[in-house]
Structure formats: C-alpha cells, structure tokens
FIVO-78581 format. One record per residue: residue in three letters; z, y, x of N, C-alpha, C in turn. Coordinates in pm, whole numbers, plus 50000, padded with zeros to 5 digits. Each point is the difference from the previous one (the first is absolute). Layout:
<rs>
ALAZYXZYXZYX;...
</rs>
This chain:
<rs>
MET432147708346755498724993649995499255002750143;LEU499334989250043499245001050129498815006949988;ARG500115012250053498725006349951498764998950088;PRO498625001649940499105002450099500185009350121;ALA499164998750106499915008050095498575000650045;ASN499595009050076498935003350076499634993950128;ASN501284998850057500264991650134500494988149976;LEU499524989550037500534988849971501224995450042;PHE500265007650114501524997150066501025013849988;GLU499395008049889500965011650031501314995149941;ASN500995006850059501374999949956500515008449920;ARG500384996149876500695008849896501395001150006;ARG500704994050106501365001449985500605005450132;PRO501325002949991500485004550145499934989650087;PRO500004999850115500224990750114500804986849983;VAL499464989550008500344986749974500354992750160;ARG501054996850059499914991650121500464987649957;LEU499374990050044500474985149989500074993950123;GLY500604989750031500144991850122500024986049952;LEU499264991450050500164983450003500224999350151;ILE501334990450000500604997650115499574983950005;LEU499694994550137499674985150021500395000850144;ALA500814986750021500384993850123499105003650108;VAL498424998649968498994998050107499345011049927;LEU499365010950072498985007849952498404993850027;LEU499495000849881498574991649994498995010349950;PRO498685000650045499065006249898499864996449847;ALA499645009349933499834996549861498904988349976;THR499834991449897499124991249995498945004949916;PRO498585000350054499175006849951499024988149894;PHE499315006049904499184991249914499065007149978;VAL498564995950013498705007249982499574994949888;LEU499435007049905499254996649891498804991850045;GLY499574989649918498794993050043500194989050087;GLY501284999750090499874990750107501214989549956;ASP500104987350069500744990849965501405003550015;SER501074998049900501285003150006500854987550017;PRO501145000250075500934989449995500714995749899;PRO500484990649965500774995349892501085008749969;ALA500744998349888500995008649960501074995550119;GLY500825011250040501074995650094499524996850153;ARG498695001150022499694994450124498945014050079;THR500965008150006499215012250061499815000950163;ASN499215007750040499814997550123499975018350063;ALA500585002150105500135014850039498865003350077;ASN499054993150027498845001850075498815007049917;SER499375010950034498865000249907498974993650004;SER499634993250122499074991549983500454985250082;PRO500674991749914500504987050056499234991450052;PRO500334992550101498934989650034499604989649889;ALA498974996750010499284990249909500984986650060;VAL500074991749902500714985550039499604989349923;ARG499574990550068499334987449941501204989250013;ARG499914991149901500854987150020499894993450117;GLU498674997250034499504994250115500655005750118;GLN499715014750027500675004350124501594996750010;VAL500465001649886501534996350007500324985350050;THR499204990349919500174987550050500064997350159;GLN498775006250038499424998450145501295003750081;LEU500425012349973501085007250074501314991949998;VAL500454994949890501144990249987499694987550082;ASP498944994649997499694987950101500335003550118;GLN499595011250055500085003850150501455003350026;LEU500735001549895501644997250053500364990850036;ALA499434988150009500044986050063499574998050124;SER499365011250056499164998150125501024994650102;PRO499424994250110501084998650105499955010250108;SER499335008449966499745014250079500925010749926;ARG500955004050111500975010949929499185012649982;SER499165003550076499145013649986499404999349841;VAL499454985149973498945001249874501184999249877;ARG501294995650023500845000849896500515013049990;VAL500495007750108500135015749978499025007349931;ILE498674998350052499105009049918499824996449874;ALA500164986849939499654996149863500985004949933;GLU501445000550070501315006949891499705013049987;ARG499475006250099499855015449991498835002849924;SER498794992449994499005003149899500304997549870;LEU500764991649973500594997349854500885012749943;GLN500824999950101501165015649968498785011149966;GLU499235002150078499185012349996499114998549855;LEU499864987349942499145001949883500755003549904;GLY501384999949997500945006249904500214989749886;PRO500875005349888500354992849893498984991649916;ALA498735008050019498894992849913499814984750029;ILE500564994950128499794986950035501234990849926;LEU501175003749947500994994349930499614989949921;PRO498965000549906499714988449921499254990250058;TRP499495001550134499424987550070500724994750105;LEU501195002450038500974996050070500494988549972;PRO499914987050059500504986549949501755002049980;THR500464991049919501424998350005500504993650118;ALA501314999949985500574991050120499864986549979;ARG500094995549877499734986149984498584994650019;GLU499215009250009498454998050051499894999250144;LEU500965002450086500005001850141500784988250043;ASP499044993050109500904986750055500505005850133;ASP499415011150064500535003550148501125007449993;PRO500934998650020501345009150011499595013550057;GLN499295000750095499815014150082499205007249904;VAL498954994649923499075006049929500865004849841;ARG500744991849970500765003649878501195010950039;GLU500355002150099500985009350047499175014050004;THR498995000250078499245010950011499195005249851;VAL499734990049920499595004949875500895007649924;GLU501344991450013501085007949892500395011950071;ARG499905001750128500235013550052499055009649957;LEU498924995949980498835009549976500095004149843;ARG500404989049930500125004249845501035010049970;ASN501214997050077501205009749995499445013950048;THR499445000750082499355013450061499195008149903;LEU499134991649942498865005549910500605002149863;GLU500944993649950500605003149873500895011349994;GLN500905001750125500465012650011499095011249989;GLN498764999450078499225012249999499385001849851;GLN499584987249931499345002149896501135004849890;ALA501364998150011500925005349932500115013249988;LYS499905003750132500205018150011498665006949974;GLU498984993050017498635006749946499764998949851;SER500914990449920499684999449859500835011649914;VAL500805006150053500885010549922499275015250049;LEU499025002150100499245010750025499285005949891;PRO499735012549978499155003749903498594996250014;SER499264993649910498714999050007499265012449988;THR498735001850042499295010650006498604997549968;VAL499295012249934498794999349941498975008550077;THR498654994050030499105009250058498754999249929;PHE499685010749920498815000949914499515015249993;GLN498705001349990499325013849983498954997949915;GLY499725008549887499194996149909500495003249848;THR499064998649929499975001249849500104990649923;LEU501084995749898499874987149944500585003849854;ALA500024989949894500415002749889501734996750026;LEU500895007049920501534999150044500324983549974;VAL499504996849906500414984949989499534990650094;ASP498715001650041499744991550156500805004850099;LEU500265009350011500435004650118501494994950015;LEU500734999249883501274993950000500014985250023;GLU498824995249943499894984350014499694994650139;GLN499345011250086499514995450105501415003950123;ILE500765010049953501185000150073500764989249987;ALA500134994249877501154989449986499204990050078;ALA498904996149993499274988450058500255000150143;SER499915010550081500005004650138501395000050069;THR501065004049909501365001250053500744987649947;SER499544991449938500834989049915500995006749922;ASN499905011049961501085005849883499514999549871;PRO500344991949905499494996549879499955015949909;ILE498945004749942499925010849898499454994849878;ASP500955001649887499404997549867499405014149958;THR498664998649969499145011949957499684998049842;ASP500564987649950499574997449851500455014649917;ASN501255005950012500345009849934499535014550056;LEU499224999950080499375010550020499435009449891;PRO500285011849969499425006749897498624998450009;ASP499264998349896498534998749988499385012650062;MET500375010249975499605014350049500034999850143;LEU500684994150071500124998350155499194990350067;ARG499794987649923499524987950083499025003950071;GLN498975004149940498725001750062499775016150061;ARG500845006350016500165014250052499574998550162;GLU499095008550041499624997350154501075006850083;VAL500544992650101500995006450100499115001150125;SER500375010750052499334999950150501485001950114;VAL499994992350071500994998550098499684996350137;ALA501035006050094499724997750157501324995850030;PHE500444986649988500914992450071499794995850122;GLU500795003850099499804992950149501364995150033;ARG500204988550002501314995750021501325003649933;THR499505005249869501125005449912501104990849966;PRO501125002650001501054989949961499874999349837;PHE500044984549942499674996949899500735009649890;TRP501255003949984500735011049918499215011949986;LYS499725004850147499415012449997498655001049919;ALA499224988450018499034997849896499954999949893;ILE500934991749941500464999249858500335010849948;LEU500885009450052500365012049950499155010849977;SER499084998650123499095012149967498894997949888;LEU499844987349965499254996349901500665003249872;ALA501364995549987500635001949888500405014949980;ASP500265007650114500075016249960498615005249949;GLU498904994650062498795006149949499694999549841;HIS500464988249966499644996049859501114999249905;GLY500975006550042501244999749892500704988349989;LEU500114990350091500514987149982501414997450095;ARG500494989949966501374999750085500064982950031;PRO500164994550115500204987650011501064993749957;VAL500094988149934501124991949949499724986550030;TYR501234990550003499904987050022499704993149857;SER499124989049957499654994449914500884984050007;GLU501154998749928500684988850037499084986049922;ASP499355004649883499114990049943499074994750089;THR499155007950090498984995250075500444999650144;GLY501155005550045500424999250120499095010250105;ALA499415010249957499055007350071500585014049971;LEU499035009350076500475015649983499155004149862;ARG500355010049938499255004949928500095016249979;LEU498785004849969499845015449993500085002449852;GLU501125007649945500365006249877499695014249989;PRO499855004549878499985014549999501505006650040;ALA499945011850049501105004450042500625008649886;GLU501255002850013500715011349920499515011850000;SER499735007649888499475013250012500905009450012;ASP501375000049978501045007650062500425002350111;SER499685009950074500295002650127501274994450057;MET501125002449900501174995750052500464985350022;GLU499004991249936499964985549997499334995750126;GLN499335007950062499274994950123500784996750119;PRO500304987650049500624998050117499575006550128;VAL500715000750078499745004650149499934987850083;HIS498614995850051499934986250071499335002950126;ALA500194988650063499375000250147500204985450057;GLU499024998250093500064986550056500904998650118;ALA500504989750013500774996050104499474983650032;GLY498945001750097499394988250032499304992149893;ALA500444986849983499544993749887500834999849856;VAL500925012250000500725001849906499885012949934;LEU499805001049864499815012349932501355002949933;VAL500565011550042501265008049946499515009649887;GLN500584999449908499855009949867501535004849958;VAL500195010250002501145006749953499805008149889;GLY500744997249870499725009049895500735010749986;PRO499885012749919500985008849981501404998249992;VAL500945006450059501464997649976500435007549865;THR500784989749949500605005249877501485004850017;GLN500345008649917501615002650036500555004349859;ARG501514997950012500885003749863501165002350060;LYS500925006349946501425003950011500954988950013;ARG500695000250136500904989449990501495002649959;PRO500784994149933501335001649975500645002150135;GLY500995011650022500725001650120499835014250006;PRO500145002850161500075014450030498925006349931;ALA499775013549981499155008649936498595000450096;GLY499044999849963498725001950063499504986650059;ARG500754988550009499544986750065499034995149903;GLN498584995050045499034994149921500044983650041;LEU499384993049939499824985950027498435001549978;LEU499184994050125498844999150021499574986149999;GLU498624997249946499654985249991498495002750071;ILE499484990350075498695000250098499554987749951;ARG498624998050002499364986649992499204999150098;ILE500074988050082499304996850101498904988149968;ASP498895001650017498994988449959499624995550154;LEU499894987250005499674994150150498644993049933;LEU498734999950059498874989349996499294996950120;LEU500294986350024499394995850131498264997049971;GLU499424998450098498754996649991500024986249925;PRO499394997849888500084986249953499594990350068;ARG499494998950119499824987950076501364996050056;LEU500865007450008501064996550061501254995649905;HIS500864993650050501084994149896501495002850096;ALA500765006549926501275004550038501084990749911;VAL500804993950045501154992549938501145008849949;PHE500425007250089501215008049948499775015950050;LEU500765007049958500125014950044501335002450032;HIS500605002650112501265005350037499945013750020;TYR501455007049955500195012150041501265006449972;ARG500585009150096501285004949964499645016849922;LEU500935001449921500055013849926500105010150107;ASP500784995950091500505011050122498785003350074;ASP498854991849990498655001050076499305011749921;PHE500225004549880499135006849937500765013250000;THR499335010850006500415014749996499215007749925;LEU500545008249925499325009349902500725015450042;THR499015007350024500475016050044499215009249920;GLY500335010949989499495011949949500245013350055;PRO499135008749986500175012250069501045008449957;ASP500474997949865501055010949969501274989149939;VAL500154992950064501184989949940500824997450114;ALA501135001049991501174997850131499954985650031;SER500094991149910499964986350029499594990249882;ILE499514990650022499484987849939500304987750073;SER500944993049919500514987350047499774989449924;PRO500004986250055499694987349908501024999549883;PHE499824993849881500934999049905500904989250053;THR499454989250061500624988050025499915001150163;PRO500745004750071500015001550145500234985750045;GLY499234994150114500524988050062499374987849919;ALA499345001849886499394989149946498734993650067;SER499874987749976498954993750081499544991249878;TYR498394998250009499394992049900498934993750064;GLU499764987749929498744991350036499644996549878;ARG498505001949985499504997649887498524993649994;PRO499604994249908498544991650000498905012349998;LEU499054993850028498575008749946499154993949907;THR499555006649881498994994649897498784994350075;GLY500194988449985498464993050062499935002350169;GLY501145001850041500185001450149499375014350048;VAL499525009349916499225009450020500685013649948;ALA500725001849901500435010549939501455000949986;ALA500725011950016501255000549970500305015749950;THR500795002049916500545012649927501515000850023;LEU500605009450075501225003850004500375011149947;ARG501095001849924500655011849946501335003450046;GLU500075010850082501435001550060500375013049970;ARG501285003049994500675010349950500775009550118;PHE500095012149978500665009350107500825008749933;VAL500965006650064500945012149969499575011350055;ALA499525011449934499885013150067501055008449974;SER500265007850098501205009849986499655010849911;SER498635003449955499885011749931498404995149917;PRO499715006349904498714997349935498844999650087;VAL498834993249978498955001050097498805005249911;THR500245003449886498545002849905499135009750086;GLY498714996649988499225009450020499804997650179;GLN500734993150052499754997950159499114986750013;HIS499414998350119499144989150049500724994050114;LEU500314987849969501204994650104499084990750108;ARG500984995150109499364992050108500764985349993;PHE499454990150007500504986849985499654992150124;ASP501094995650083499544990350112500784987649979;GLY499334990150055500844985449988499304989950091;ARG500464988850010499714989650079500324989249900;LEU499134987950035500614987049937499004988650052;THR500454988849999499334988850047499654988949899;LEU498674994950025499304991649920499834984650080;ARG500554990449919499924988750074498614992349953;THR498995000250090498894996049951499514985250045;ALA499384992949921499354987250036499035002250076;ALA499955002550110498905005450113498834989350004;ILE500414988249998499054988250010500254993249909;GLN498754996149915500174992449884498674990449989;GLU500204986549960498954990949998499494999549851;THR498825000549983499215001649849499684985149968;PHE500384998249874499584985349971499245002649864;ARG498764995549973499224999249878499774986349926;PHE500354999549908499854987149911499245004349866;PRO498684992250011499255002049888500634993349881;VAL499805006349872500664991849877498984994949902;ALA500064985750010499294994249892500524998849870;ASN499644991049892500974999049881501304994450049;VAL499864988450066501334993050021499864997250174;PRO500545009650068499774997050153500854989550053;ARG499404991650099500874990450060500795005850125;ARG500714993750036500655004150109499235004150125;LYS500365011150053499315005350123500855007150115;ARG499734994250113500805005850127499125008550082;LEU500565010650038499045008350119501275003650103;ASP499454999550115500885004750138499335010850039;ARG501015011150066499415010250035501105006250097;GLY499665000950142500825005650109501524993249982;GLY500184988149980501614995550012500445001049861;VAL499295002949889500614999949867499064990649905;THR500614992849936499514990449903500265004849863;ALA498915002349899500195001249870499204990049901;GLN500634995249901499604988949920500155006449861;LEU498774996649931500075004449862500244986349924;LEU501274998249944500404987949944499644997349868;SER499655009449886499545000549886499595012549945;ALA499455001249897499645010249919499854996349870;LYS500405006749896500084999049868499625012949934;TRP499104997149879499505009949933500604999149847;SER500435013549945500614999749865499655011149921;ASP499624997149882499595011449910500955008949964;THR499725012749974500615010249978499805007449867;PRO500625007249914499755004849862498855009350003;ASP500025008050108499005008449995498594996150036;GLY499724987350004498844994150028499474996350136;THR500925004350092499554996450147500984986450034;THR499934997550124500854991250061501145003850102;ALA500694992150045501185002750093499774987950092;LEU500085003650134499884988750114501354999850061;LYS500574986450029501104997750088499444990250107;ALA500485004350114499764993150118501084996050079;HIS500164987150043501304994250077499334998950127;MET500585007450104499695002150148501024996350096;ALA499554993250099501304998650126499375006550105;ILE500855007650095499675006650122501064993250090;ALA499264994950119500974993350122499395008950136;TYR500945001850086499835004250118500174990350099;ASP498854998850103500134988750108501465002950074;GLU500445010850032501275001350064501065007249915;THR500425011450053501285004549921499555009849891;GLY498885003949998499625010949900500635011449979;PRO499945010249952500495014549993501744996349965;GLU500595007450079501485002249988500315010349880;PHE500794995949911500625008749907501434995449934;GLU500665008549951501324995049939499354993649844;SER500994992949971499484991649852499975010249877;HIS500705011649990499575009749897498835004250009;ARG499355002750123498715005950012498734989549946;ALA500524987050020499014990149989498575001649909;GLY500525002849865498985001449900499025011950006;ARG500375010650078499145011250038499074994150112;LEU500254992350071499084996550109498604993849952;TYR500394992849879498574994849976499345003549865;GLN499825014550006499635007849872498425003350013;ASN499404995750105498695005950023498724990949938;ALA500064998349863498834992049943499345006849919;TRP498814996049964499115004649869498914991349966;LEU499465000749890498804992649937498615008950028;GLU499154995650074498785005850020499024994249897;SER499215009349933499054995149907498745008350010;GLY498774992749934498685008050004499404998350124;THR499025004150027499065000050097500445014050086;ASP500355011049937500515010050072501685000550066;GLY500664986249963501185000550052501315008949945;ARG499845000049873501125010149954501324990649978;ARG500875007250013501644994850042500835001449879;GLN500724989749974501144998349899501614997050100;SER500575008350008501274996150065500754987449940;ALA500524991650076500584991149940501515000350025;GLU501014996349907501395000550012500264986950066;VAL500615002550116500564988350070501584997349994;GLY500284986549944501214996549990500394988450124;LEU501165002150061500714992050101500644987649920;LEU499194989550010500684986949945500924993350081;ARG499735001750120501004989950095499705006650148;GLN501285003250080499785002050131500174989450090;LEU499024999650090500144987350097500305005750144;ASP500164990750101500405003050132498855008050068;ARG498904995449979498785008050041499015004149915;GLY500335002949869499175003349908500625004949862;ALA499264998349891500314999749868499164994549911;GLU500514997049873499054994649862500015014649927;LEU498705002749971499865011049920499074996849869;GLU500625008349873498945001249890499405012249999;LEU498694999049978499245011149974499555001949844;SER500335011549934499485001849876499135013449988;VAL498924998449914499015010249985499775001749848;GLU500295009249930499675000549861498605008749964;ARG499794996049873498595008649969498764994150076;VAL499864989550027498764996550076498894994549916;ASN498695006950040499084995849910499234987450090;ARG500184987849967499294989350078498595000750016;ASP499235007049908498695000349995499545010150139;ASP500985009150029499485007350092499974995950123;GLY499384988750053500214994350126498925006550105;PRO500154994950099501004988650076501355005749986;LEU501054988350000501405007150006500614994150137;THR500695006550080500774995650112501225004450000;ILE501084992650035501235003550022499855006350156;ILE500715009950044500055003650128501605001550031;TYR500314995350091501375000350050500015005050147;GLN501035010750049500195001350119501384998850051;ALA500264992550090501154994350055500305008250116;PRO501265007150017500605005950100500194994650119;ARG499625003950105500584988750126500365009450106;GLN499965012549997500595007750113500335014449953;PHE501185003950042500685014249921499955009750095;LEU499695012949976500205013050089500865008249934;ASP500775007350043500735011349938499135012750047;LEU499725008049884499045010150011500955013049978;PRO500465006250086500605013249987499255011349938;VAL500065007749911499415010249965500815012849992;SER499485010050049500825016249996499075009549948;PHE500335006149898499405011849964500795013849965;GLU499205010249989500185013350003499325008149899;LEU500375003849874499185006049914500515015049952;GLU499165007449994500395012149959499335005549891;GLY500705010749942499285006749861500194991849857;ILE501014991650012500294992649890500535006649855;PRO499375002849887500365011149916501264992949923;VAL500975008149916500934999949962499515000849839;ALA500294990649934499915004849829501225006349945;GLU499625004949871500845009449954501324995049978;GLN501025005149985501304994149992500004993849836;GLU500724988949984499914991849874501235008249903;
</rs>
C-alpha cells in the first residue's frame, strides 16, 4: 500500500538510482499550470519559449528569397531560433518556387524536427504552489502536461479532498507518485481510455512495487517470488515482474532488451543468473504506453527474507514526432482529407452498427500517405506502427481506444480499419483522432533499484 506521509516527498524505501540516457542532454520540459501548453508530443525545452505568430514566420520565409545574403542569413537564423513551434507554419517544398528557398526551408525543417524529436521524450515538469481539490489538481496537471489522466474512477472520498502542494519544475512522475503515495493510490494505464488512472493501492505491504522515475518513464518492480528448482540442492527459481509506464502523451512502438542486461543481486546469495542467458526480446507496448515483463532467474541458494537489488537497461522505440488528425463524426460522414507536415490522412468511410447491449459500434476506413518515404520499418512490424487512434466524445473530451487493423500496406503509407465498441452516439460531439508516426527515436533507459522484497517460498 502506498501509505500517507507527512512530508510530500518523504522517501519510504531504500535509495533508488535511475538514469535516463539520451544522445543529447537537454533540460527537462517545464509545464506551468494555468499557462498555455503545447500540443501532445510538441514539447519545448525552454521555460519561456518565444511567442510565435504565423505572420512572423511568413515574413521571415519571404526574406529567404532576398537578393541580400545578410538578410537571408539573418532570416534563417531567426527561424531556427524560434524553434520547433514554427514547424506547422513552414511551407512545404511543393509550395515554394525558388529552389534556394526550398533548400533552406527543408534544411530548417530537418534541423527543427530533430530538435523536436529529442525534446519530445524529455520528462514534462509541473510548477504549482497552492491548494486544490485532488480531482482539480489532477485535471490541471493533465491539461498542462498534455498527459491524459482519467479521474472518473477516483474514489468519491478523495475527489474533493483538498491537497496542498509546492511543485517547482517537478518531474511529472515525481508529482504523480507523491500524490498517489499521500492518498493510498497507484498509477496504472487504462487501455479503455488511453489515459493514466489512479487506483487504490494494495493493502499488503509485500505487494507494493518498488518504483522510481527514469525521465519520462516510470519503472515499477514487484516483489520477487521464488520456488525450488529441480537439480542441485538449494537452487531456487526466482521470478520478477517489471512494469514500465511512459507519460501517456508519448507513444512507444517497441521495447527491446536482452536478458543479460538485467542483473539481480542479494546480500547473502553467491550468485543469481538469468534462467535463459543470451535471450533477446522485442515486445509491443499496450497503447504505446505500458508494458509488463516477467523474467526468471536462478539463485544458488534461497533468498527468503532478503531485499534484492535489480539493475537493467532497455531501449524504447518511440514515435517522437506524430501528426494528429481530427475527424468529426456525423451520422454518415463524407470523405474528408487532411494534410499535416508531409502526411495525408483520409477518412474514407464510417459505419455504425447496433450491438446487443443497446449501444453502437463504429467502424471507420482510413488511408494514411506520406509525401516522401515515411517511417522505415520491417513488414512484420507494420501493424504496430499505426495503432495510435481513439474516439473522443463529449465536451470534456473522454477517450475510447480504437482497435486498428492494417488492411493494406502501401509504398508510402497504409489503409486502416478503426473499430470502437460500446459507443453512445448521444454522447456527442464525437471525433475520431488518429496520430500518424513520422519520426522515430530510440530511447535508452537504464535503472538501478534496491530494496525489492522476496515473497515467501511457494
């Protein structure tokens, strides 16, 4: 159970050291409650990003065609300093007649997209000091960090409980864990809503996971279980559960790790080795956000009563840049085409059907096309790259995850079928939201956790 604490940031576990490794070191992405927040996946590493206006970008792009070299250089430098926020307003190559301007704009786009990709996987942070009802505080954190948080199932006795906090550039997971710990909750991913949810924690202290933040990733490790292993006397088979949870605004396509990169050690055991040394795994994430791993080790002697240390490293393949498409759904929507940043999405059809439980199901046919090559991937991975879709309903933007089927793989895109069950058509307005991956980034994560309890021998 995550127990209440007098000190909001009191540590009730042995020290946990975690590291997030990036190719380029950048500051954490701050989000301030009450201020304007960038769209999901479009974070900015500066605490006070410059205000950008479309007219300003248009004027600077026009100056790229100036006969004066100094004017062109200053214009390009100014556009680059404005950062990734200008990307939606940069003209596409086919909109530019001047070859020199076209080359400069494409160079700027590539530079800014790389910057945006690296910034997008940094941890968001929260700055807020004051007192709010718990439900209001969570909703404001969600709005300001672009991390959806489902508060519908929050226990009634907690919803209106006043909470005083002093968050100052506090990483998202640290803020969430401090609130969860204080109120006996635990963070989980809701596949139905595609959002983070806080649920009552287990009351048994042995069931409490050891957790810590690795940048934008939360690592939670449950108690180790053991049982006797056939073979030499004293050898034990250990199983450990590792739960990974990304900030919900992110989307990881695959998780890759080698079992040899995980080490489990104890103070009073000679050796603990992987059950299948040399094994390598690649696994998808639920909703692109959550994954649960269960791995086995062999101990040379019993570890009952000990607290173990678990070290590891893995890599997340993240869709660092995604283009978001919104298609309002009427009774029978007509074809609609949207263009975003070199990606075109078409809603070809949408059909409703009645279900036995009195609700309706929605099936939509979509086509995704990339202007150039699009993301590179092997054919067996294709279906996983197009999974980020949901149905938004009501004025409060509630989400229902959509099941996405790959109908046909194209040279520069795909045809998809989106299915959403148990839809209340009266709970409008309804909007299909689809996020197309456009640039991928490998995110290496390393962690060191201490104090992992061992469950009684079975």
